[in-house]
C-alpha positions in Angstrom: 16.4 38.4 -88.1 14.4 41.6 -88.0 12.1 42.7 -85.2 8.4 42.2 -85.8 6.5 45.3 -86.9 5.2 47.4 -84.0 1.6 48.4 -84.7 2.2 51.6 -82.7 4.5 52.8 -85.4 1.6 52.7 -87.9 -1.7 54.3 -86.9 -3.7 52.4 -89.5 -2.2 49.0 -88.3 -2.9 50.0 -84.7 -6.5 50.8 -85.5 -6.9 47.5 -87.3 -5.5 45.6 -84.3 -7.7 47.5 -81.9 -10.8 46.7 -84.0 -9.8 43.0 -84.2 -9.4 42.8 -80.4 -12.7 44.6 -79.8 -14.5 42.3 -82.3 -13.1 39.2 -80.7 -14.2 40.4 -77.2 -17.7 41.2 -78.5 -18.0 37.8 -80.2 -16.7 36.0 -77.1 -19.2 37.9 -74.9 -22.1 37.2 -77.2 -21.3 33.5 -76.9 -21.4 33.5 -73.1 -24.3 32.7 -70.9 -25.5 35.2 -68.3 -23.7 33.2 -65.6 -20.5 33.2 -67.6 -20.7 37.0 -68.1 -21.3 37.5 -64.4 -18.3 35.3 -63.5 -16.1 37.2 -66.0 -17.2 40.5 -64.5 -16.2 39.2 -61.0 -12.8 38.1 -62.3 -12.2 41.5 -63.9 -13.2 43.3 -60.7 -11.0 41.0 -58.6 -8.1 41.8 -61.0 -8.7 45.5 -60.6 -8.7 45.3 -56.8 -5.5 43.3 -56.9 -3.8 46.0 -59.1 -5.1 48.7 -56.7 -3.5 46.8 -53.7 -0.3 46.4 -55.6 -0.3 50.1 -56.4 -0.8 50.9 -52.7 2.1 48.6 -51.8 4.4 50.2 -54.3 3.4 53.8 -53.5 3.4 53.6 -49.7 5.9 50.7 -49.2 3.3 48.7 -47.3 3.6 45.0 -46.9 1.0 44.2 -44.2 -2.2 43.0 -46.0 -4.5 44.6 -43.4 -2.8 48.0 -43.9 -2.9 47.6 -47.7 -6.6 46.8 -47.9 -7.4 49.5 -45.4 -5.7 52.0 -47.7 -7.6 50.6 -50.7 -10.8 51.0 -48.8 -9.9 54.6 -47.8 -9.3 55.4 -51.5 -12.5 53.8 -52.6 -14.4 55.7 -50.0 -12.8 58.9 -51.2 -13.8 58.1 -54.8 -17.4 57.4 -53.7 -17.6 60.7 -51.8 -16.2 62.6 -54.9 -18.7 60.8 -57.1 -21.6 61.6 -54.8 -20.7 65.3 -54.4 -23.0 67.6 -56.3 -20.7 69.7 -58.4 -23.6 71.5 -60.0 -26.9 72.3 -58.4 -30.0 73.5 -60.1 -31.4 76.7 -58.8 -34.7 78.3 -59.7 -34.4 81.5 -61.6 -35.9 84.5 -59.7 
């Protein structure tokens, strides 16, 4: 018995797979009501936060949930500050 073909070994097959997945996601989203889309967005957000917490636990060796979520909050605050920071400013030419 041979192993199934790995699409990563064939760029054309990988592109075809990516396009099929994207197409399926778009068709599924188009079939959803606004409420279903909102619920899906919340589920995705919750999943991202869970992965962030798992990353904190792994990186820092934390096990206490209050410490883990405090660190997640600290990191999110840091990202917000970086996003709000004006890297470029417009100055009037003299």
